[in-house]
N, C-alpha and C positions, 0 to 999 in steps of 0.2 A: 680815604680808606686806610684802615690799620694795616701796616705791612705784615705779611706772612712771615713767620719765623718763631724762634724761641728766644724770649727776651728776659734776661735775669732781672730780678727785683733788686735794684741798687740801693734805694734809700726811701724813707717815708718822711713826708712833711705834713704838718697838721696845724689847724687854727686853734691855738690854745684859748683864745677868747670865745670860742664857740663849742668846742668839744674837749673831753678829757683826753689825755695822752693815750694813744692806742696801745693796747697790750700786744706786744710782738717781740720776737727775737731779732728782727731786722733793726738796722740803724735808723733812729728817729730824731727829728729836729722840729722845733716849733717854727712856723712861718712868722714873718714880720712884714710890715708894709713896704720895706725897702728891698724885697727880693724879686728878681725877675729871671727869665730864662731867655738867653740870646738865641734868636732864630735867623740871624743874618749870615748867610754864606759869605765867606771871605773874612769875617771877623775872627780875631784870635780866640774869642770865647764862644764861638759857634757851638751850639748844643751843650751849653754849660750854664750853671746858675751864675747870675751876676747881681751886683748891688746896684740899686736904682738911686738917682737917675743914671741911665746908660745911653750913650749916644747912638749906638747901632740898634737895629730893629730887635725888639724883645717882647716877651709876653710878661705881664705883671701877674705874679702868683697870688697876690692879695686881692681877691675878687669880692664884689658886692654880693653876687649870688653864692650859693653854697657848694658849687661844683668842686672847688679846691679846698674844702674844709679838711679833706684828707687826700693826699696824693702819694702814689707809689711811683717813683721814677724808675722807668724800665730801661734796661741797657740796650737801647737801639742806637746804632751808629755812634757809639761812644768810645770803643776801644778796638781799633783806632777810629778817630772821627774822619769822615770824608765829607768835604764841602758839598753842600747841595743834596745830600742823600737823605735828608730828613732830620728833624730835631724834635725834642719834647714829646716823646711817646710816653704818656702817663696812664696809669690806672687811677681814675678819680671817681667822684660821685656822679650819679646820673641825675638828669633832670627828672622831675616828677612824671613826665609823660614818656621818658626814655627816648627823646629825640636823638638822632645820630650826633656823634662827636665829630671833630675835625681830624680824625685819625687815632684818637685815644681809645681806651677801653673804659666804659662807665658802668658802675654797679651801685646798688643801693647802699646806704650807710650801714645797715645791718649786715649785708653780705660782705662789705669791705671789712668790718670789724671781725667777722668770722674768718675771712681770708688771712688777715693780719695775725690773728691769734694762732693760726696754724703754720704760718710762713716761717721758714728757717733761712739763714744765710745760705746762698747758693741756689735757692729755689728760683724758678722761672715761670713765666706765663707763655703758653704756646698759643699762637694764632694760626689757625689752619685755613 
């Protein structure tokens, strides 16, 4: 379940091999196959982006499906980070049938692009 709260939009990643760079005022970087997100409580890089291969538990951000073709990293448990309070709360693309995520927020590609076009630094997503 997505944690209730107001989560700042920290950064955008996208698959440059699949889509054009999103038009947004937020900070944007292309993904590459060597990027992951550490989800191992106790690791020094818990809830941070890491370069792969990485010894501790992590999620690969370069996926075969299209869910991570565009990712907005949301500021959940990042400043300060607390071990075990959750990591990797992203806004990403939804599956065609909108199946539930593992705690993230998922939207269609067209909605994602509209959100990004309107987003400004300091904007946040509220989960009620």
